[in-house]
C-alpha positions, -999 to +999 in steps of 0.1 A: -001-002+001+013+037-011+012+060+020+011+100+017+026+122+042+016+161+049+044+182+067+031+215+083+064+236+085+070+259+114+103+275+130+108+248+156+084+220+151+068+202+119+034+185+125+035+151+103+004+133+092+007+098+075-024+086+055-030+056+033-046+052-001-078+056+012-074+086+030-075+070+065-053+083+090-021+063+099+002+077+122+005+116+137+032+136+153+057+162+158+091+164+149+118+191+153+121+212+123+153+192+114+156+169+083+173+142+101+146+144+128+119+146+105+133+116+086+137+100+117+100+103+126+088+089+093+112+057+088+100+047+125+065+046+111+066+033+074+093+021+051+103+044+025+097+023-005+062+026+005+058+065+005+041+079-028+046+115-018+060+139+008+042+174+007+050+206+020+042+246+016+062+266+000+082+289+026+116+305+042+127+268+049+118+250+016+151+253+000+171+236+030+140+210+038+136+203+000+177+194-003+183+178+027+149+154+024+157+147-012+190+134-002+175+111+026+154+095+000+121+110+007+099+116-026+092+154-014+073+179-030+074+217-025+033+227-030+027+264-037+016+281-009-013+299-027-024+271-038-022+253-004-037+278+015-071+278-009-077+240-001-071+242+038-095+268+039-118+242+038-110+227+070-132+241+099-105+247+124-069+263+118-043+241+135-008+229+125-024+193+131-050+199+109-028+216+080-008+183+082-036+161+076-048+186+050-016+184+029-015+148+033-049+145+016-038+172-011-011+147-016-030+119-017-059+132-044-041+161-060-022+143-088-012+167-119-036+193-102-005+201-078+015+228-091+048+220-073+077+249-070+107+245-084+137+247-058+164+265-070+201+250-070+223+264-045+242+289-068+214+304-075+196+303-041+235+322-031+229+348-059+195+353-048+201+362-013+226+386-024+200+399-047+175+403-020+195+419+004+206+445-023+172+454-026+165+455+011+190+480+014+178+498-017+144+503+001+163+515+033+180+541+014+152+556-003+131+556+034+161+575+048+160+597+021+123+601+026+126+606+064+154+632+064+137+653+036+104+651+052+117+658+087+126+694+074+098+704+054+079+713+084+103+744+086+100+753+049+132+738+044+130+718+012+159+698+000+168+699-041+166+657-046+161+648-084+184+621-095+207+631-070+238+608-064+244+600-025+274+624-022+253+650-035+222+642-014+242+645+018+257+680+001+222+690-002+211+683+031+241+700+047+234+732+029+198+731+039+212+730+074+231+756+074+199+773+059+184+762+093+214+772+116+208+807+099+172+809+108+179+798+141+164+765+137+178+736+157+176+705+139+210+695+130+218+675+159+187+654+152+196+651+115+230+643+113+227+607+125+204+599+103+224+613+075+257+596+089+235+564+089+225+574+053+262+576+042+273+543+060+245+527+039+255+539+006+289+525+011+275+492+018+247+491-008+278+500-036+298+472-021+270+447-028+261+465-064+296+457-074+290+421-064+260+416-082+277+431-115+309+408-111+287+378-108+266+390-136+296+394-159+311+363-152+277+344-155+276+333-197+237+335-195+235+367-177+261+381-202+238+369-232+206+384-218+223+416-211+225+424-251+186+431-245+181+473-243+172+479-208+185+447-193+216+451-170+232+430-142+209+434-118+179+428-141+195+396-159+206+380-127+172+384-110+156+368-143+181+342-143+178+329-106+141+337-106+138+307-135+164+287-130+158+261-156+139+274-186+129+242-199+105+237-173+079+256-187+057+239-216+049+269-231+074+296-234+046+321-232+038+310-197+069+330-184+049+361-181+022+343-162+049+329-138+058+363-129+023+378-125+024+400-157-009+388-173-042+397-169-066+378-146-093+359-164-129+356-145-155+335-166-189+320-152-219+314-170-226+347-192-197+365-171-161+367-190-141+398-182-107+402-177-090+422-150-055+436-138-024+417-139-026+388-115+006+399-096+016+363-086+050+350-086+085+367-076+077+404-066+112+414-071+121+400-104+086+412-118+100+446-103+132+443-123+113+433-157+091+468-154+119+488-145+138+473-176+109+477-201+107+517-186+143+520-195+138+505-229+109+526-238+122+561-223+158+561-218+170+538-251+173+560-279+177+531-306+146+518-317+138+484-321+106+464-326+100+458-292+102+496-285+080+504-313+052+482-299+055+497-265+051+530-276+019+521-297+004+508-266+011+536-248-002+561-269-034+538-272-033+526-234-014+545-215+023+541-208+015+526-171-001+494-194+025+495-223+053+488-199+037+461-182+032+446-219+064+452-227+081+437-193+057+409-203+073+402-239+108+410-224+102+380-198+095+359-232+121+373-253+146+367-224+136+330-217+136+323-257+171+337-259+184+318-227+169+283-244+180+291-279+211+305-268+213+334-290+220+368-284+194+398-291+189+406-326+176+442-332+162+435-366+120+435-368+119+398-382+143+380-358+121+399-328+090+391-343+097+353-348+109+352-310+078+366-299+057+345-319+073+318-303+058+328-270+027+350-262+006+365-292+007+401-299 
């Protein structure tokens, strides 16, 4: 008989439920959230050869658990958190034990309906960590800029910003503080600690950015993707680490949906409407793709078929919709270049051919 196992993972303990092929509970319990402990608990109950599937939700520790439990011989599957949450809502009470039971039942009944999450390899996971930490520093830098300039505005002290670099921003703030001193506004001692912290943060951010650039330049695929206008080291590395393996997509056009760049579709009876983009999937890479599309449409002076197509949409539906549409097609082109091992070609025919292989215009 085949058995199905659900793992409800928390930071310290993991609830485990084992059921048979008919859905009857065989064994329940808990183990420390350590792969060796989970494996030891399971093999005390049943033999590994009798296990059909072991299912757990995607989470912060998915990479570690998936990698180690696979090494220990368990047929483990990482389930998409959104799908698991929707199915587990059918239970009356929300408990770790009930969630483990629900995951085990999903493993038994799911079949091809289960949408497994592909776990990245270690190299891509490490690069992803670098990108995530850098992105967090970028957000902190922007927050400090807003906090410093916002603290001075109530006194009528407006600090010029624009596209100022970190050194220029500090100089502008210091100039504003001189004006405050002349007017007898005593805010220098309050602002300077934040400004010093801002300077230190910018130095660390520059170091991480340099590491990202070096990593992308040393990566063959990233160098190829950087031949696309608007795509730099950060965007290319973000895309490569998010996709991990481009051949896992049956249809290359699904890449746009994978990053949440395709419209929602709601159809029931006579109602059939499309909404805004789903915004499912990786937020950071989706943001990077939209930024690359913005650069392609606005900052890139050389014209290509993709830019011309995007500008037509901008005139008809607005720039906001145009950059999302270009980001979606940009994702398809990047994935196509990766699979075909070809650099970006500026000719209209070549670009249209790549687009035709993915999503239709």
